[in-house]
C-alpha positions, 0 to 999 in steps of 0.5 A: 866794322872792325871787330873788337873783343870786349869784356861783358859783366858776369859770365862773359867776363870769365870767358874773356879771361879764358880766352886771354889765358889761351893766348898767354904764352905757355911757360914750358915751351917757347912760342913760334909764329905760324903763318897760314895761307889757304889756297884753291887749286888755282893758287888763289887765296881762299877764305876758310873755317879753320882751327890749329891745335897740338896734342895738348892745346888749342892755338888761337890766331893773333887776333881772335876777335877779328877771326870771330873765334868760337870756343866749342871744345873739340869743335872750336874754330875761327874764320880766316880771310885767306891768311892768318898768323897763329902763335904755336908752341914748338913741336907738332902742330895740326892745321884743320880747315874746311870751306863749305860743302863743296870742298874737301877738308884738310888736316895738315900736321907740321913740326914747327921750331922757327917762324914758319909759313905753311900753304894749305890747298883745298880741292873743290870736288863740285861746283853747285853754282855752276849748275845753277844752285845757290846756298843759303842760311835763312836764320843767322844772328851777329848781334845776339846777346849775350855778346862778346863780339861787336860784329858788323856787316864786314864780319858777316861777309867774312863768315859768308866767304869762309863758309862759301854761302851765297845768301844770308838772312841775318835777323837783327833788330831795328838798329841794323835794319835798312830795308835793302841788301847790305852795300857790302854784298857781292854778286855771289854773296848777298845778305840783308839785315831783317827781322826774326818775328818772335810772335810767342806763342804762335811761333817764331818767324824768319822774315826774308826780303823785308823792305819796311820794318814791322813792329813786334806782334808778340806780347810782353807778358810772360808765361801766357799763351799770347794770342795777339796777332795770327801768323797769317796776318804777319804773313800778309804784312810782309807780302804787302811790301814790294819785291819778293819776300817770304815768311818761314816757320823757324825752329818749329820744334824747340819742344813738342809740349803745347802747354810749355808757355815759358819764354824758351823753349815753349815760346819758340815752338811752332804752336800755330802750325795747324792754324798757320797751314790752314790760313796760309801763314807761312811760305816754308818750314825749317827742317834743319835748325840748331835750336830745333829737334833733329831729324827724323822726329822734326820731319814727321809733322812736315810729311803730315802736312804734305799728306794732307795736301799742302805744298810746303817747301822745306827750309834751313836756317841755323839760328847761329849766334856768332857774337856770343863766341860759342856758336856753331858756324854760319850755314852749318845747316843750309839750303840750296835753291835754284833761282829762275834766271840770274841770282839775286835776293829776289830770285833766290827767295822766289826759288825757295817759295817755289820749292826748287830746293833741298836742305842739307848738313853736307850731302848735295843733290846734284840731280833729282827727278821723277818722270822728268819733273824735279823739285817743286814741280807737279807731275800730272800722270795716270801711270801706274809706275813712275821712274826717276833718277837721282845723284848725290855727292858728298865730302863724307861717305854716305850709305843710302838714298831713300825715295819717300812718298805719302805711304813712307819709304818707297825705295832704298838706293844703296851704293855697293859701299859707303860712297862720296858720289852715287847716281842711279835710277829707280822705279816706284808705284804710283798708287796713293802718291801725291808727292815724292822726296829724296833723302840722303843719309849716313854716319857723321865723322869729322870736325867740319860737319854739324851732326843732324843725327848723321848725314842728312839731306832732303829735297823739296817734293815733286808733287804728283796729280792725276792727269785730267781735263780740269785743274783745281782752283788756286789754294785748293787742297789736292787730297787723295784717299788713303791712310796717310791722309787720315793720319795727317788730318787726325794729327792736325785735328789733335794739335788743334785741339791741344792749342785750343785747350791751352789758349782756353786755359792760359790765353792772353788776347790783347787788342780784342784778338780772341775773335780772330783766334776763334775764327781761325781755329774754326776754319782750320778745323773745317779744313782738316775735317774736310780732308778727313772726309775726303780720305775716308769717303764718309761725309762729316756732319760739320760739313753737310752744308758746304757754303763756299766763298769762291772769290774775293777780287781784286785782292789786294783791292784799293777800291771796290771789291767783289765777293763771290760765294755759293749757297749750297743745295739746301739754301738757308739764312745767312750773313755775309760781312767784313771783319778787321784783323782783330775780329771786329765787324766792319760792314755787313754786306748781306743778311737774309735767305737765298736759294742754292746758287752763286751770288756776287756782292760788292764792298766799296771799302767803307765801314758801316758808317760810310767812312773809308777803312784804313789799309790792312788785312780784312776777312770776309765771312759767311755765317749760316745756321747749322754750318761751319763758318767760312772766311776769306782773307783780303787786303785793302790798300788805300 
């Protein structure tokens, strides 16, 4: 769709007038047409992000709307599809341009006295795609209000090409949604219009690979702690759909104040973090987002999650709003993913969920391994020391690479002086380590990079586990003993208490949703208490009777489902029942007393009255006297 600049009422009209003022010829000097052509090293036309300025003014392109001009003072920019015309005053003019993270930036200063054509060449210093790495922005907006531009798919493609980004999840509203990859996508530029689930006050979610629209699950009421729909239920709604999809906790730390129930920033924070991790409600967590707190503060809770035992990939989505005319760029923060096989939307999302990835605001990990295992993989070893290697490249000089694990920084690797490329090997102790990441940092300089408290890039973890004959069951926390586990478990128990307190005071639970919330809180508390018990070696009183729901299969189920559970050594009276997502009882499967052992029940997909239940998310729960309630989620499809 052709972009057009339009005035909006109020402040936007003032912005419109300001832009027109910038475009007006300067009274003191004649305007000259400057034609810019951007090229790669082979002489081919190259889309770029650029700005043109003199010592006293910024010079806009002839059609600023078509170039999606963003007014950010010294960080202002526009997008160019390889060539552009700019009216400039006679005299010295500087052209500043860059393209993504794999090209060097360029400043070119020329003296202009007559219509002039300038050719600028940008050299590429690394080709990540050739090495199997594809960049992405999981959270972008092109119709976000208040808007001064009417932007469409062609505008997003221009921004993608100028930023050299391969995948974009553009979260607009239903009018833009088709459930498919946009037809303007190219083989190496894939984008889809999906949805941001603003599920205040459990948190906002980026929905990737959405094929069918999901209605809003938040509350229209403001200044309440909305308890309508748990994020893990939204996760199931998404995962029931065909193809690869993912649910990401986006801008998780707009604030750290759990009691802030304002629409923003309180409504944007990931208040549901301790619940969602325990219930499997997200596939990844944003570490880099424009509307989020910046590293290192925002990374600390992520490390706590890893320490407790969650396998949680990092992600990066900018939350840029290009329609507003004052947004930071698309993919100024981004993540790189290594898909298995050919690059498609599905393979990229699958690679993200598998943790074959790193997040960055400029530095690039071209290699990272621990004993031959790389991001997202699990190293099984009983070695006392571990060896690895790492290689980072960057358009700006960085100062160090840190190797980090459960216990903190394990090694600091520094080039002899700030470097744009550094590769090295390292040795770290195995003791107390269940995960390892690499982080590259350094000072920020220049117009093109978006600050994240300096340069920042961090890999997804390489997980470390003891080598042995038995394997942990899927979904089981792999928790070692040690202070980091205790600290992590206590962190989430504290957050869970804060959430429970806030919802007790300001909670709003439409659709009879409070029981589901209470159950989720109880399950989360049991999980973190169990992690704390394992870490300290001291049994928790609340877990003295470890009832276990071992399996619900098949899951999803379209007919008969089998429920396998374990009665602990002291046995006891208990009930096994099916509940819907709102916490309402659907069908009791067993009520009575059994001795210790494993038992199997069957559910035929009917309620207590014998009617077939609707498709959706259900929970099988064990309630036993003196024991923590145990539940498993299942999906029923008619």
